[in-house]
C-alpha angles and dihedrals in degrees: 000000000000120000120261090265091055098050112125120253122230110281117239127216108296126224087275092077103032090115091066109062081138119017117237109264091229093056091060099042111110091009096113096116093047093048090047091052091049092047090051092051092050091047091051093049092050093044093052091048093047094048092049089227130120116328113261104193126116144149123302117188127203111193128181149121123285113288095016092120107265094137094048091049089051090050089052091050087051090054094049093049104036097086093053105026141044102250118203120186139193137169129205121226131213093231095039102061092106096051104102119232090000094137092036089063093046090053102043108029094071090052093047091049087072091064128079119235092267091049092051093050090048090052092053094045113184092345102069093109089048102046106024094074090058090057094045093246095117135021117265115266119264116277090244092063122099114290114271114241109219090211089054091054089047092050090048090054090049090054090046093055090046091055092045090054091047091053091047100055091130089054108022116206123262113192115203113192115185123195090012089171085073095045118123116259094242093058094046094050090049093051090045091051093048096049092043099049094043100044095089091056099036126272112260092205138051113232116196115192123191118191146146120256109285116247095213091222117141115246142150089286096055093129091052093049090048090052091050091051090047092054089049090053090054095043122128085226137352112210117200109206114218132200120266120275122240090257093052092048090053090049090052093048093052093045090053100038106022138271091282093074100124129225095253092054093048092046091053091045090055093045095049095048098034086226093295105157096212094048091044093053093045093050093049089052089054091049089050093046091053092043092232118170111242095232137117092269093064098037089092090063094060097082092056092046092049092055088067092059097066145024118346092356091059091049091052090049090052093048089050088064090067138255096290098058090041094053090048091050089050091051091050090050092052097043098041112174090007094065095126120152094255095051094042088053090051092052098042102032089229125144123227094269093052092047091052093047096047093043090055091051091051090047093051089050089053091241098117131021126245111256114245093257138086087235112062115238092008092167094303122124115251115241135195116245091239136007089241089063092049091051093049094048094047091048090051096057108107110252095242093046092047092051091048091049091052090050092050090045091055090050093046094049091050091049090049089057098251094133135230096294093057092050095045097082087063094045089055088064097049117103114250110261110164090264112158090191090061089049091050093050093047091051090051091049090052090055090054093046092052090048092058094044101261106124094160091059089049092050091053091053094049095045089052088048089056089053092056083053120234119228121264093264092053106034095085091047092054090050089050091051091047090053091049090049092060099038096105096039111029116026093174092056091046090056091052096050098041093049089051091049092051091051091059133068117248105076116104121218093271094051092044089055092048093045090051093047092050090046089055091049091053093047089049092050086050090055092251099127097153091054090046092053093046093049095056093039091055093048092045090055091059096039118096118243114279143076095319092053092048090050090057092044090053090053091046095052091042097052091042089054093047093060116107090216123038132176097221114003097164091054091050090050090049092052091047092050091050093049094052099037096104098035118125100182091260094156140001094271090059092044092051093051091046090052090053090047092050091052092048092048090052092053090049092054095242117165110299091225089063091046091053090047091055092046091051091050090052090059135062111230091338095308135087109278118249107279093027096071127129096267099033109129095209100066105012130225094285095083099060089037091059090052094050093047091050089051091051093054092042090064093259102114090148091069091040091053092051090053096045094044087054090049092055090049094047095048092047094050091047090046095242093150100152131070092336094058090041090055092049090054090048089053091051086050088055091053093053092043090055090049093048097244091134100172091053091046090051090049094054094043092051089049090050091055092047091053092043092050090061090060102048143284134289095019120155089252089058091056095046094045095044089051093051093044092050089051092047095048090049089053088053091050094247099132096159092053090047089054091049091054092047093050093045093054098034089243103184141052132012085057121204123258091255129069116260126234105264108009105292100208090049092055092043089053089053090051093050090050091052088052091052093247094133101161092052089046093053093050092048093048092047090053088051090049093052095047095048099040091052089057093045095245110148106159101139094197097046088045108023095176095122093062095048096040091050091052092045092051097041095092097045105028109017094167094058091041092054091050090053091050093048092051091048089052090054091051090047091052090052090048091048102197117140089232095054092043093047093049093046094049091047090054094046090055089069089070100041129090115260099268093046091044091055091051092048091049092047089053090045091055092048093051093046092047086058091049129077090240106105097167092054089047091054091053090049091052089049091051090048090051090053092050098044106021088233112169089200092056090047093049091048090049091052094046094048093044091052091048091050095049091243092149099179093046092048091049091051090053094046091050092049093050091048091052094043090230127109113253120264 
C-alpha cells in the first residue's frame, strides 16, 4: 500500500452536491427513520473496520419521486459520515446516461488524487493499462492492441475499489450516488458486480443509492437498469421516501413565514404541492419574495405561484428573465457537467461580464446554484438548483436550437482538447445531414469507447454514423467496425453487420478477409459451425493465393473439424494433410494451418510423434509466434489452444501446461475475464486430469465454470468444462457429484453442434456405468463409436469409448467385447503413447487367460509408469494386484491413488491391504 505520505485524504463533497451546503429543512422533516437507518449503517461500517473483523458495509437504497428529498438526505448522510469515513460522491445526469464510466470517474478520481503516482500504480497492480483509461487517468490503448473485454475492465475496477477499501480501513469508504436512475450503464454494472461478488465475505464499503422509481420500460440502458434493480434486491434496506404530511407542511410553512401562518393557508399549501418537499420549499420562497401574508386570503394565490416552479410555468419564469439568461440556461442544459465558463462562452457567444450578470439573475431566480467561489464562474461548472429544473429547461429548448447547440458543444469540446469520445454524446443528438466529418468523428469516438471497455457506447456511435449516412466508399467500413464492436458481447449482431458489410463494395482484400474471419468467429460462438465453415470456404475460393487465403483456409478446416457431425471427415483430413505437407512454418499462415493439422491428426489417432512434430512446427521456440498469441485479434485464441490440446493427448502435458499457463496470464493481463479465461482454466484442468492430479484439475475446472457462468449459459466452454469435470469426479470416485454437475449443465443429448473436450458421449457412458445404468451406457457408447468411427477418429484417450464398452459387454457378449478391445489395442499401437498403450493392454487383459492377462497387465504397468498418467497407472497396478496377488503392486496402487486424489481407488487399496486379500 502507499507510504504514509501518499495516503489519501478524506474526500469532500464533490460538485454533485454543491447545491446542498445546507439541506433544505423540508427535505429532512419526517426523515427520522431514514436518518437512523443510515446512521446505523455508517456505525456498522466503521465498527467493522475498527475491530479488524469482517467487513460490515452493504447497499442502502433511497427511493422516491422527484423532489421528495433524496439529495438532501444524501447530503445529511455525508455530514454524519465525513469525520469517520472517506466519502465519495457522484450524481447522474439526464443528458449523461450514455457517457461511459461518467459516475465511476466522479466516485474514484477524488480518492485516487490522494495517492502519489507510485501509490496509484500499486493500487492498479498489473491492470493499470487496462483500467486507467476508463477512469481518464491514461490515454486509451492503440487500436492495434488486443481487444478490450468490458468484463475485464469491470473486474479491474472491482479489484481497484477493493484495494482502495483495504487501504482506507481507518476511514472506510462511503459511496453516495445521487440520481442513480440516470447513471451510465458501465458504472451501474461495475457497482453491481462489486456488491454481488463481495457480499458473501462482507462488503468493505457502504454504497448509498438514491433513485426515482424505475419505470420497467426497456431502453438502451436495460443492462444498467437491471443492475440497479439487482443492487436494490440485495440492499440492507430500501427506504421509500414519502411526501410530507399535512402537519409537517404546516410546520415548514410556519418556520419559513412565521407562526402566524394560519391553518387554511397551510392546508392549501399542502394540497397544491401534494407534500412534495422541493415544491413546498420553492413555493414558500416565492411567498416570502412577494411578501405575501400566510393567511386564508392569500391561499388562493398559491396555485398560480406553484405553476411557476415546474414544467411550463418554470419555463415561462425563465423566459421572463430575458433572452440572455434563457440562452445561458439552455447552454447549461445541453453541456451538463461540462458547463464551464469557457465552454458556456463558446455556446452562447457571451463575454465574461455577460456570463456573470446572467448567472446572477439565474441564481436569484433559484434556477442555478452559486458556484463555491467568491468569484462567480471561477472555473467551476454551473449547475441547476434541482434536476427537475434541468429536465424542464432541456425540454423547453426548441428542437432546432437544441440540435445546433449540441453541434456547437461537440465542436467546442473537440477544440478544448477533450477528444472524440467526449464530443460524441453531442454528435448523437445532431440531425443526420450527409456530413462525412460527423461520420469520421463518430468512428474515432467508437475507437476510444472500445479501448476503454465500453462497446455499447461504441455501438451507439457507429449506428449513428450509419444514419448520417457515410458515403459509398465508407459505408461498408462502418458496418465492419460496427460488427467488430459487438464481437465479444453480441455475436448475433456481429453476424448481421459483417454480412451486410461483405455484401457491399468498399472493403479491400485485407478487410474482406478480416471481416469474413470475424464473421466465422461470431457464427462459431453462436453455435453455427456449419455456417462459419461455409462462410470462410466461400471467401477463400474467391481470394487470391497468399496469406489471406491461407488464413481463411485455416478457419475453414478448423470449423469443419469442430463440428460434431460431418459429411466426409476423412476426406477433409486428407485434403488438410495434402495442403500442409510441404509447410515449414515459414509464416503465421503456415503455422496456423499446421496447428489445425496437428489437432486433426491427434483426433484421428495418428502417431503421436507426428502430432508432436506438427505442434512443434506450429510454435516458435516452444511458444506461440508473434501475431499468433492468445489475445491476438488476427487469428484468435483457438490456434494456440489446438496446439496445446494436441500436446496434452500426445502425452506431452508439460508443453501443454506451459502454453495454457501463458494463456491464463495473457487473458488476465488483457482483462479477458469471461469465456476466454474460463476456457484457459478448463485447459489447465485438462492438463492436470491427464497427469492424474485430480484435485488441481477439479479446482481449475470449477473456476472455469464459475467464470463461464458470469458470461451466460450453454456456451461451448460450459460443455467442455462440464465434460472434463464429470470425468475428473468419476476418477475421484465421486459419482453423485459427477451426476450433479451433469444435470446442472444439461450434459447429455441433445449434444451441441460442436465436439466436446474430451468426447462427450464417451464420458457420459462412463458416468452411466458408474451409476449402474449399464443398458443406457451401452447405447450411449455405441452411438459414440458409430459417430467417431465414421469420421475416422480413433484416439482412444480422447474418446475412450472402446475400453468402457468392452467392459460393459464382457459379461453378456464376451466375443464382441474382445473384438472391441483388440481393435482399440491396434489403434493404441498406431498412436504409440504410453498412456494409450497402457490403457489398451489393461483392457485386453480382461479377455485373456490368467497367464497372458498377467503378462498384459505387467506390460500395461510398464507403459503407464513411463507415461505422465499417474491415475491410469494406479488403476493398472490395482488390476495387476488382482491378477497376481502382489502386495507390492497393491501398495503402489494405494500410494499412487492417494497422491492423485482418487479417493475411492485409494480406499479400495487400503481395505485390500488391511484384509490381506487382493481387491475384487
